[in-house]
C-alpha positions as a printed NumPy array, in Angstrom:
array([[-28.177,  14.576,  28.318],
       [-29.534,  16.313,  31.716],
       [-32.919,  15.739,  33.108],
       [-34.551,  16.571,  36.17 ],
       [-35.937,  14.143,  38.631],
       [-39.652,  13.74 ,  38.785],
       [-39.42 ,  12.547,  42.799],
       [-37.003,  15.196,  44.211],
       [-36.606,  17.779,  41.06 ],
       [-32.617,  17.306,  41.121],
       [-31.119,  17.937,  38.335],
       [-28.734,  14.217,  37.049],
       [-27.367,  12.728,  34.151],
       [-29.433,   9.988,  32.821],
       [-25.751,   8.33 ,  32.202],
       [-25.52 ,   7.837,  35.786],
       [-28.465,   6.124,  36.287],
       [-27.347,   1.707,  36.483],
       [-30.834,   0.06 ,  36.094],
       [-32.462,   0.109,  32.815],
       [-36.293,  -0.164,  34.049],
       [-35.453,   3.486,  35.566],
       [-35.887,   4.676,  32.363],
       [-39.862,   4.448,  32.433],
       [-39.781,   7.462,  34.828],
       [-36.787,  10.238,  34.996],
       [-35.038,   9.672,  38.316],
       [-31.878,  10.283,  39.929],
       [-30.333,   6.867,  41.563],
       [-31.16 ,   7.63 ,  44.974],
       [-34.423,   8.176,  44.25 ],
       [-34.604,   4.96 ,  41.907],
       [-32.988,   3.521,  44.608],
       [-35.304,   4.321,  47.331],
       [-38.203,   3.066,  45.207],
       [-36.588,   0.143,  44.749],
       [-36.757,  -0.244,  48.081],
       [-40.095,   0.597,  48.642],
       [-41.298,  -1.902,  46.095],
       [-39.797,  -5.213,  47.963],
       [-41.815,  -3.483,  51.075],
       [-45.159,  -3.499,  48.688],
       [-44.816,  -7.031,  47.4  ],
       [-43.743,  -8.354,  51.222],
       [-46.747,  -6.281,  53.078],
       [-49.343,  -6.742,  50.9  ],
       [-48.15 , -10.53 ,  49.731],
       [-48.066,  -9.531,  45.723],
       [-47.367, -12.165,  43.496],
       [-45.652, -10.768,  40.307],
       [-46.769, -13.806,  38.022],
       [-50.142, -12.451,  38.463],
       [-51.476,  -9.494,  36.465],
       [-53.692,  -8.041,  38.533],
       [-50.333,  -8.091,  41.269],
       [-48.136,  -6.247,  39.134],
       [-50.991,  -3.504,  37.87 ],
       [-51.792,  -2.85 ,  41.376],
       [-47.527,  -2.486,  42.133],
       [-47.497,   0.189,  39.248],
       [-49.9  ,   2.136,  40.754],
       [-47.952,   2.033,  44.04 ],
       [-44.77 ,   3.076,  41.322],
       [-46.94 ,   6.243,  39.839],
       [-47.801,   7.132,  43.387],
       [-44.437,   7.207,  44.814],
       [-43.391,   9.292,  41.602],
       [-46.242,  11.979,  42.013],
       [-47.801,  11.058,  39.044],
       [-51.092,   9.694,  41.091],
       [-52.289,  10.368,  44.005],
       [-52.453,   8.003,  46.23 ],
       [-55.663,   6.092,  47.839],
       [-57.224,   8.379,  50.932],
       [-54.957,  10.974,  50.25 ],
       [-55.61 ,  14.588,  52.147],
       [-56.49 ,  17.643,  50.492],
       [-54.475,  20.065,  51.584],
       [-56.429,  22.925,  51.961],
       [-59.467,  20.954,  53.284],
       [-61.431,  24.233,  53.766],
       [-61.264,  25.   ,  49.504],
       [-63.477,  22.509,  47.64 ],
       [-62.299,  21.285,  44.279],
       [-64.04 ,  23.898,  41.669],
       [-66.611,  21.713,  39.364]])
C-alpha cells in the first residue's frame, strides 16, 4: 500500500520500511533514518534516561515536532505582521 510521508511528502510503499516502530507515523525510510539519528542526538544532548517516563514523553514530543505534528517551543511565526484571529 502506498502512503505519503509526513515529513517530505514523498509517496512510499509501506513494505519498504524495515523498522516496525516507524509505523507510528507514515514516513519514508529516509525520513525515519533521519529521525533516528536526530533522536540519538536529542537523547545525548539533553542527557535523557529512557528508563524514566518523563524523559520518554519528552522524546515523543521532539518526535512529533520533527514530523510536523506539533509546533516546537519558540517556533517563529511565518508572518509576524499578521496576528492570529481569536
